Phi, psi and omega in degrees: 000127180291152181255141180294144184291336182287347176259016182291327181274004181239083184294331181290326177290320181294319180295319180294321181293321183285327182288314183212093183296321182294317179295322179297318179294321178295319180294322179295322177296319178296319179296322179294320179295317179296320180295319179293323176296324179286325183277346183298310177296327178295322179294319179294319178297321179295321177295318179297317179296322180294317179296317179297321179295321178294321177297319180295320180294319179295318179294323179294319179293321177294322178294326178292330182280343179292125183260156176290170183293331183290337182260125181264130177264121181252137177253118183258126177263128182293323181292316179295321178295321179296317179295325183287320185248030183291315183255028184254158176236141181262126179249114182253019181290320183258015180288135181217109180253013180280164181260018182284152181273122180227170180282340180253167180277134177289135181240160179258216180286138177264128181257120180249131180264126180280343179256118183272135180231140180285331182222070189286329185276002180073025180280196182288142183291136183287155178276169178296321180295317180296320178297317180298314180294323178294319177297318178298316180295319180293322178294318178298317179295322178296319179295318178297318179296322178296318178297322179295319179294324178296319182287325181288139181270141177078012178283138182257132175280178179266230177289327178257149177282169182293322180295319179296318179296322180295318179295317179296321179294321179295317178296324177294323177295319178296320178296320178294326178290332180280352180293318177056064178294334180295325180286332182278312185258000180093174181291334182272107183255012182276070180256148188262328185212175182290331179297324178294320177299313180298320179296321180294317179296318179297320180296316180293324178295319178295323178295319178295321178294322179296329178291330180281344182291144177289159180292141180294140180283153179288140179285146180291150182292321181269119179266143180239153179283342181277148177272136180238137180240137179238132181240122180251127180225140180248106181293104184268341182220185184293324180297318179295322179294321177296319177297322179296320178295318179298319178295322179296318177297320178297320178295320178297317178298321178296322178293320178295318178296324177295326179282319186271334183132173182287159180283138178267091182286331182291336179291317181284324179079180182285351182286186181268194182289329180295317178296319180296318180294322179294319178295320178295321179294322177296318179294322179291325179296334177291341181273008177287157184300321181298313179292326179295322177297316178298319180296320179295321179296318179294319179296321179295317179296320178295323178294322179295316178297318179297322179293318179296321179292322179292328178286317181242087181291338179295329181292338182286339179284155183293124183258356182284126182291320180298318180296318179296321178297318179296319179296320179295318179297317178298323180294319179296319179297319179295321179295321178296320182288344177297325180289330181273347184297325180288324182274351184297317179300318180295321178297319180296319178296319178296320178297321178296317178297318178297321178298316178297320179295318177298319178297318178296317178296321178295322178296317178296318180297317179297317179295320179294318179296321179295318178295319180296319178295321178296316179296321179296319178296319179297319179296318179297318179295316179295321178296319178296320179295321179295320178298318179296318180294320178298320178298316180294321179294321179295320178294320178294322179296321177298318180296317181295318180297321178296320180293321176298318181297318181294321182288326179287000000 
């Protein structure tokens, strides 16, 4: 077996390897295990030292980042900055970042917002009086600036000329003068918020409505426990006048009913006037002479029968023998049932108990029959299985007997 060249300078290793390779390999494994056992605590100590060193480095960097109280650390959010300066323009014409000493204060970049807002900083909302006074002050300042630009030579206007701006400012002043806040809110304009303005306007509106109300009527000297309602209506058109006439007719009918008596609603019924008129015509037709003769004849016959019954009261009793026999039989049956009437409730209770007992017995019988049928089916199945096993055992016995015969 060839020897590796890296073991050429180690004759004892080469000799051991050539003499017994298996023993040499076993010894090398033992040496590797001992070496790893010796290096394991050293490896753990090195890991612990490395972790401790990393903690010290992290703490040192954090201590280096701590700033003194005089230095303020500001955190700038890109999203908030974008929202704040989204519609703004940067003007660097007057920016001065030099350290030279001048009579004026050095300024940086000027940020101009192209979108004008009345309350840009999110402060408290201004009152109407404050807005009005601010507009007046701005208009006066605008007029003064226009006059200054007119006097200065070589001043350039913007998109509008100086004369146009002056005319617009004058018209704006006239519009502000026409507002007349003193007449709307009164002479006292020291209001703090919009709610006060709304309350004042509401109060003045209620006062004006109260002025339109009619004067209250004097109360009557005699007070009554009943409530009285009065309705005043002014018929302004033909429909209102027709309604007034209908109400007047209704009042007259009520007075007539009060004099003659209450209305008989049951006579007319729920039907209409045609049904009522037909019933009245039928009743009137009965009063004709032909019908009256028939009615008189019927009344006379009824009077004759009544007189005969009053003379012979025995005839009024039932004379039919069959009817009397039936009545007697019914009476006897009722007398017999009088003796059973007291025992009938107990009999009914016993019958109910027997019915419950029979139902319970039938349930038990059904359950027993079902269990018996189930057991019978199981017995049949087991018997069939035993028959099959006996058949198989008999066939096996025949085979064994045949084999014995053949062997003998």
